[in-house]
N, C-alpha and C positions, 0 to 999 in steps of 0.2 A: 629220367627224361628219355625220349626216344633216341635210338642210336643214330649217329650222323651217317646219312646215306652215302656221303662221299667216301667214307672209310669202310663201307660194308656193302659190297656188290655181290649178291647171291649168284652162285654158279660160276663166278670168276676164278675161284680157287684161291689158295693161299700157300705160302712157302716158296723157297727158292725154285726158280724154273730151270736153272742150269745144273748139269750133272757135275759132280765133283771129279777132279782129275785123279785123285787117289781115293779109292773106295774100299772100305772095310766093313760096311754094314751088310747084314744078310739081304739076299735078293728080295725077300718078302717085304722088308722094311723099305728098301729103295723103291720098289714098285708101288707100295702104298703111298709114300710121300710124293712120288711123281704124279700119282693119280690125284691126290689132294691139291697139288700145285696147279694141275691143269683144269680142275673143276670137273671135267668128264672126259673120258677117253675110251677108245675101243681096245680090245685085246691086241689086235694087230698093231695099233699105234704104240702101245706099251712095249710090245716085243721089239719093235724097231728102235724106239728110243733107248731101251736098255741093252740092245744088241744081244738078245737071248732068243731062244727058240719059242715059237708060239705054244708048244706043249708045256714048257715051263711056266709061262704066263697063265695058261688055262688051269694048271694044277694049283698055282698060288691063289689065283682069284677065286677058285672054287672054295678054297679054305677060308679066305676072307669073307666070302658071302655066307658060308656056313656059320662063321663066328659073329655075324651081324655087324661087320665093320664096313662092308661094301655092298652096294645094291646095283642091279641092272636097271637101266632106263632106256627108253626108246631113243635111238640115234637120229641123225639127220635123214629125213625121208628121201628116198630115191624115186626116180621115175618108175611108174607101175610096171613098165615093160622090163625093168631090170631086177625084179624080184623084191623080196622082203627088205624093209629098211634095216640098217645095221643096228646092233645092240651095243650101247655104250655102258660104261661102268662109272660109278661115282661113289664118293665116300658117303656113308649114311650119317647125315648131320645129327640125327637123334640118338646115335649110339652112346655118346657121352656129352657131358656139359662141364666146362671148366671156368675158373674165374681168374682175373688178373687185377692186381691192386698196385697203385703207386702212392707212396707217402711223401709229403713235402711239409715245409714249415708253414705253408699258407692254407692249403686244402688237400684233401685226400680224394683219389678217384678210383673207381672200380668198374670193371666190365664183366659181362657174362657172355661167353662164346660157346657155340656148339662144336661138335667134333670136326665139322668142315671148316671151322674158323670164321663162321659168320656171326655177326654181332646179334645178341639177343636183347641185352639191356645194359644200361650204364647208370652210374650215380656218383654224386660228389658230396662230401661233407667237409665242414670247416675244421681245421686243425685247432685244438684247444690251447696249444702251447708251442712256443718256438723250439724248445728242447723238451723231450719227453723222457720220463722214466720208463722202465721196462713195462710196468703195469699199464701206464698210459698208452704206450705203443700197442700193446696187445688189445686194449679196450677200443682204441680208435680204429685199428685195423678191422676188428670184428664189426664195429659199427658201420663202416663204409661197405663192407661185404654184405651185411644184412640189408642195407639200403638197396643195393643192386639186386639182391635176390628178391626183395619185395616187388621191385619194378618188373622183374621177370616172372613173378608168380611161382617161384621155386623155393624149395627148402634147402638148407645146408646139406642134407643128406643126398640131394640130387647131384651134387658136385663130385667129380672124379679127381679133382686136384686144384691147387691154388698156386699162382705165381705172384711174387711180391718184389717190388723194386723200391729202393731208397738210395739217396745219395751217400757217398762215402766209399770207404775201402771194404769191399765185401768178398769174403771167401765163399764163392758160389758152391763149390764141391762140398765143403763142410757145413754150409748153412750158417756161417758166423759173420756178424757185422763187426769187423775189427775196429773200425772207427766210422762214425757218421755224425755230421753236424746236427742231426735231429735227435740224437740219443745222448743222455747224460752219462752213460757208461760205455766203456770199450770192451771188446771181446765178448759180445753178447751172442749166445747161441740162439739167434732169433728164429731160424728155420725150425728147429726142434721144439722151441717153446710155442710157436704159433701152431705147429702141427698138433701138438697136444691140446692146445686151447680149442682148435676148430674140429679136431677129430678127423683131419684130412691130410693127405700128402701135401707138403709145401716145398716149393723151390724159391730161393731168393737170389738176387743179383743186384749189382750196381745199376742205378737207373739209366745211366748213359748206355750201358750194354743192352738194356732192354729196349731203349729207343732205337738202337741199331738193329736189334732183332725185328722190331716193328717195320723198319725199312726193308729188311731182308725178306720178311714174310708177306707184307701187305703193300709196300711202297715202291719207291724208285729203285731199290736195290734188288728186286726179284730177278732181274735179268743182268745183274752185274756180278762178276766174279770177285772183284776187289773194289772196296770203297771205304771211305771214312765218314763218320758222323761226328760233328762237334756240336755240343749242346751248351746253350748259354741261358741260364736263368738264376736260380739261387746259388749256383756255382758254375764252373766250366768243366764239362765232362767230354769224354771222347770214347767212341767205340769203333772197332775196325773189323772188317770182314776180309778174310784171305781165302781164296779158292772156295767161295760160297759158304764159309763157316766163320762164325764169330771167333775172333782171336782174343784169348784172355791172358796171354803171357805165360811165362814159365811157372809162376806161382799161382796162376788162375785168378788173379786179382784185376786183370784188365788194364786199360790205359788211364793214366791220371794227368791229362794235359793241363788241367787247372792248377796243378801244383808243380809244373815246370817253372823255372825261374826266368824272369824277364828283366830283373834288376836286383843286383846284390844289395842286401840290407835295405830293400825298398819298403813298400806299404805292407802293413801287417795283414796277414791272411787269417781266416778263421781256423786254419789248421794249427796256428800258433807260430808259424814261421813267416819270414818276410820275403817280399819280392816275387811271390807266386803270380802267375798270369791272372787267376781269378780275383786277386786282390785289387785289380784294376778294371775288370770287365764285368764281374758278377753283380747281381742285384744289390747286395749289401755294399759293394764297393761304390756303385753309383749313388746310392742313398747317402753314404758317408761323404762323398764329394759334394753332394747337394747341400748337406747340412753345413758344410764349411763355406762353400762358395756363395750360397744364396742365403746363408744365415737362417736355415730352417731347423726347427726343433721337431724331431719326430714324435708325434703324439702316439702314445701306446695304443690308442684305439684306431690308428690309421695304419693300414698294412703297407709293406714295402712296395707292393704292386701299385697301390693308389699313389704313393709318393712318386714313383717312377713315371706314372701316367701324367702327373702334374709337371714333372721335370721335362717330359717330352713335349707337352703342350707349350711350356715356356720356350723351349728351343724352337719349336715351329713358329711361335709368335715373334721370334727375333731376339730373344734374350741371349746375349753373347756369352754370358757365364754358363748358361745351360748348354749352349751349343759346344762350348769348349770342353765340357765334361764328356759329352758323347764323342767329340772328335778325338780326345785323348784315349778313350776306351777303344775306339775303332782302330787307331794306329797301333795300340798295344795288341789288339786282337790280330792285326795283320802280321805282327811278329810271330805270334803263336801259329797261325795258319801256314806261314812260310816255312816254319820249322817242321811242321807235319808233312808238308809237301816234299821238303828236302830229304826228310828221313825215310818216308814210305812210298813216295811216288805213286799215289793212288790214281785210279782212273777218274774218280769222282769224289768231291768233298760236299757233304750235305750239312748245311747250317740249320739247326733246329732249336726249339725251346721258346719260352715265353718272350724273351727279349727280341725275337725276330719281328715283333711289332714295332721295334725302333729301327727305322730304315737307315739311321746314321751308321749303324754297325756294319752294314753291308752296302753302303753307298759305293758308287763307282770309284771314288778316290781311295777308299779302303781296299777294294779289290785290285786296283792299280798298284797300290803299295805292296800288296802281297806279291804281285808279279815282279816288282822292282827289287824285292828282298830275296827272291828266289833265283838261284843260279840259272843263267841263260844257257840252255843246252842246244838251242836251235829248234827245239820242239815246243809246242804250246803247253802252257801250264794246265793242270787238271781243271776240269769244269767245276765250278762252284754253284750249287743250287741252294735255294732257300726253301725250307719246308716248314710252314707254320700250321701244322695239322690241328693244333689245339691240345688241351690238357689230356684228353682221353688216349692219345697215341701212346703215352708212357704205359698206361694200364694195358693197352693192347699188346705191347711188347712183353709185359709180364705174363699175359695170357698165352702168348706164343711159347714162352719158356715152359709153362705148365703143359701145353699141348705136346711140345717136343719130348718132355720127360715121360708123359703118358704113352706116347707112341713108342718110345724106347722100351718101356716096360711091357708093352703088348707084343711088340714085333722084333725087338732087338735081340742081340746075341744071347743075353741072359734073361730073356722074357720069363715072366712068371707062369 
């Protein structure tokens, strides 16, 4: 299907717009990433933003142009009496093409982006099983990738890399899925297996981290130095940006908000433990509640999403049992959000994921309860925004991961 124009604005640039407070990257990489973020910029503007000499910028941009990564374009025209129009620089979108993929228990999605971060194509395929073996995972990942490539009119060999996101505990650096509700096995070296299968470099990460990357690269977080993303769909995830960088924690596994405890010995979570936040808020938790309170038997042919849409329709029509299910989920979510605010004091909290179509979860009484549970310091609580970009945003975050890795390989300290 065609790319969503609201998520892909040519010339707008992509990536964080703010400079990091502590900088260790080579100047060439910083300059390139600033240029990609701005969309187009003059040499003098780059020198000013980076606080370096114009001569340094000229030397680096000459190298980037010679390597086919950057091109000169005509700048904003001046009055004829003031001489020639300025020359601007921009990232060459045709230099490389990358893919991003998101796996879930309902459907898989994939996007194809050019080197400037602009959307080329997207595709969705249906997941064949709630939990997949390694062979099924590799097959279905390859299938959705090939579907996106077909829409783009490209071959697999045209790609410079692939980013993959899936729920669970993911060791990004090692490329290992330590645990995922999608997989029948633990400790799967999924990154290496998929790279061998596709014949391409592959980077993997937790899907909530990748949604956070999507906000940092394409969304509300581009001009924010610190923010939190909380995702609510098949599970409850969390990603956090500190000083313009994704924070993955001491072991590189990221935030697991969904598995923080809100009730000791409470409802059973799909991780096997009890009392987790997501056991009260996630898709499967609401379906379980509906089966009990409304005496629904989930037909194996009916997806969780369809059941939840039915539950939402019942609640909107005045069914008090259905409303109470959403009300309980919203109050439990308020506890989780209050804890996040209390622990990290972010400037912004972004709520995202498929459940954002259920307004009960972010109704004013839920947000008011967040404020009431948070210590009153005399300052306003962080802003809470709702972002319902749709399913493709997860895959775009995976593509941002692939773009970041490719940029590091080309321009980083240990470039090839």
